[in-house]
N, C-alpha and C positions, 0 to 999 in steps of 0.2 A: 685655554685648553692645552697649549704648548707647555706651560709651566706644570700642569698636572701630569702630562706625559713625561716630562723630564723628572719630576719627583718620583713617579712610578719606576722609571728607568734606574734612578739612583737607588731606590729601595730594592729592586731586583739585583743590582750590582752588590749591594750590602749583603743580601741573603747569599749570593754566590760567594762572597768573600768569607762569610761565616762557615759555609759548607767547605770551602777550600781550606780554611784553618783547621777544621775538624778532620777532614778526610783527604786532604791533599797529599798526604804521605802515600796513598795508594796510587796517585798519579806519578809520584816519584819512582814507584816500582816499574812503571811503564816507560817514563822518560827521566832518566837519572838527573839530567841537567836542571829539572824543575826544583831540585833540592834547594838551590840558591834563591829561588823565589818563595818556596814554601816555608823554610825555616824563619826568615824575617817576618813572614805573615803570622806564624805561630807566636813568635815573641811579641809582636804587636797585639795580637788578640788576647794573650794572657796578661800583658801589661794593662790593657784597657779594662779587663775584668777585675784585676786586683786593685787598681788605683781608683776605679769608679769614674775615670775620665770618659768623655764622649768621643767617639770616633768622628773624624772629620766628615765622614759620609752622613752621619746623623745630622750634623749642622746643615749640610747641603740639602738633605731631605726636608728638614724643617723650613729652611729658607724658601725652597721651591714650592712647598705646600702653601706657605704664607702668600707667596706671589700669585699662586693660582686663585686665591680668594674664593669667591663663590661661583666661579666659572665652571660650567659643566655639571657633572653629577655631584651629589653630596659625598659619596665615597666611590672609589674605583674597586675593581676586582682585587687589585694588588693590595690596596689599603685594607679591604675587608678581610682578606684571607692570609696575607703575608705579614702585615704589620703586627698582629698578635703573636706570630711565631718569633719575630725578631725582638719585639718589646713586650713580653708577656706581663700581665698585670701582677703576677706574683713575684716579680723580680725584686730582690732586696740585696743588701750587702752580703749577708751570709750565703745567699743563693749564688751570687756572683763568684764567691770564692769556690763554691762547689763546682760551678761551671768551668772555672779556670782549671780546677783539678781534673775535671773530666777531659778537657782539651789536652792537658799535659799527659795524662794517662793514655788517652787514645793515641797520641803521637809517639809516646815512648814505646808502646806496644807495636805500633806500625813500623817505627824505625828499628826497633829490636829485631823484628821479623826481616826487615830489609837487609840489615847488616848480616844476619845469619845467612840469608839467601845469597848475598853477594860474596861472602866468604866461602860458602859451599861451592859456588860456581867457579870461584877463582882458585880453589885448592887444586893442586896437581893430582892427577889420577894415581891411585896406589897400585 
């Protein structure tokens, strides 16, 4: 049961990372120092999508699920509802390129807005 809990925790962490990569720029609007955490996360997310590599979190999830064996339930709430969101059945190489483009576009728009906002607030009054 402990391995299943750990696998679910890593899956939730993975989902959180994906959301952070996509929308973390909005957190940067709130706390500017998060920029140094968010930009490397975006680069990593795009790199993983474009190269087809597996994120280390995927390896940990698979290992912990394997160690969980047949203990407990067949599937957990997290596996039932979040696993298809993170690993949809329709995911393919062209789709991964599209997802990478969406991540880049979302972050370019967010950071474009942030730069505009920061410049506007830093401009001397006329």
